[in-house]
N, C-alpha and C positions, 0 to 999 in steps of 0.2 A: 503494499500499500504506499503509495507516493506521497499522499496528504489526506488529511482528514475531510469528512465531508461537511458541507455548510451545515448541517443540523449539528454534528458532533461540535463543531467551533462555536454555534450558538450556544449549545449546553453549558459549554465550558465558561463562555462569556456569562451566561445567566447565573451560574453557580458563583463567579466570582462577583458579580454585582449584589447577589442575596449576601455572600460574605461581608462584603464592605457594609451593605445595609443593616446588619446585624451588629457590627462592631461599632456603628454610628447610631445605634437606637435611642442611646440617651440623649443625643443632640437633636433629635427630632421635635419640633415645635410642640407637638401634642401627641398624645395617644392616638388619636384619630388619624393623624399623619402618618404614623408608624403602621398603624393597621391597614391604612388604604395601600401604602406602598407593599406590605406583605399580600394583601389582595391582588395586586397586579403582577408581582413575582411568582408566587406559589403556582398560579395555574399555567403560566408559561413554563415553568420548569416541569411541571407535570407532562404537558404537551410535548416538550422537546425530547424529555427522556424516553417517551413512548416510540418517538420515531427512530430511535437508535438500535440497531440489530442488536439482539440479546443472544451473543453466542455463549450458550451455556457450558462449552468446552474451553472458553477461553482461559488462558493461563495468567490473566491479568492480576497484578496485585497492586492495592491501593496501601501504600504505607500509613501507618497510624503517627501523624505528626502533629496532632493537636494535643498541647499539654493541658492537663485537668485543671490548672489553676486558670488557664485561658478559658476554656469551656465554662467553669463556675464563673467568671467576670462577665463573660456575654450573657450566660443565662441569668446572672445577677440583675444585668442592666436592664433586660428585656422585661424581668419581673417587676422592676421598678417603675418602668414605662407603664406596664399592664396594671399594675397595682391590684385593686380588688377586682378587677377583671381577668385575672391570670388563671384562676381555676374554674375548670368547666366539668359538667358531666358527661362521661365518656360511656358509650355504648356499645363500642367496636373492640372490647377488649376480650379475650378469652374468658378471663374471671368473670365477666359479667354474667356468662351463661350459668353460673352457679352461686351467684350470690343474690341475696334478698334485698340487699341495700346498695344504694348507688354508688358508682366508683367514680372518683374525680381525677381528673389530670390536669397538666400545668402547660397554657401556652408556651411559656418561657421555656419548659424543659422540652418540649415538641421541638420548637423552632432551633433550640441550642442543639439536639440531636441530628437535624437536619444541618445545622451549621457544621457540624462535625463531620459528616460525609462529604459535604462540598468542600470544606477546608482541606480535608485529606486528599481529596483528587486533585484540587488545584495544586497543592503542595507537591503531589506525585508526578503530574503531566508536565509541569512547567519546563523541566529538563530533559524529558524524555524523549526517545526516538519516536516517529510517528507511529510506527507498528506497536509499539510500546503503549502509546497514548491510547490508540484504538482497544488495544486488550483492556486497559484500566476503565475506559468508558463502556466497554461490554460488561466489566464486573461491576461498573456501578449501575448498570441497567439491571442485573441479575439481583444486587442489593436492593433496588427499587421495588423489584417483584416480590422480594421475599420479606421485607422489612420497611424501608423508609416510604414506600408508596402510600401504605395505610396511614403512617405517621402524616405525612403531607396532608391527606383527604380530611382526617380527623381535624387538624389543628386549621385548616381551611375553614371548616364548618364552624369551630368555635369563633374564629376571627370574623367571618360574616354574621354571626350573631352580635357580636360585641359591635361591630360598626354600624348595623342596622338596628340595634336595640332589640333585637328578637328575644 
C-alpha cells in the first residue's frame, strides 16, 4: 500500500481534532459549547471508522502511550465542565440485564476512554510506515467493533440529552 485512503486520513484527522478538543475542554466558554462540539465530532468519528476496512487478521498493534495521570487530568477537566450533568443512567451495560436498580455511567469517563483510544492511535501512527499505519487503523476498527463503538453511542445519547434538556 503506497498511501492511506482519504477515509483513513480523515479518521486520523478527526481523532486528532477530538484529542485536542478534550485537552481544551476546560477552556470552552460553556458546558453547552463543549457538548455541541462533542455532538459534532462523535458522529463524524463513527461514520468515518465504519468506512475503514476491518481486516480482522491485521497484525496492527497500537501502543499504549497515554499515561494514567494524563487520562485522569483530561477526565477530571471534562467532569468539571459537565458538573452535575456528568452522570447518566446507562441501559446498554451487560450488568443491566441482572440488575433491579439503575446503573449510572459518567460522560467524562466515557469521553476519556475514547480519548485514550484516539490518543494511542495518533501517537502510534505519526512516525509509522504507511502499511503499518493501515494495520493500526484496521486494529482501531476492530477495537471499535468490540469496544469503543458502543461507548461512543452511549455517550452520544447522554450528550444529546444534556444539550436538548431531555
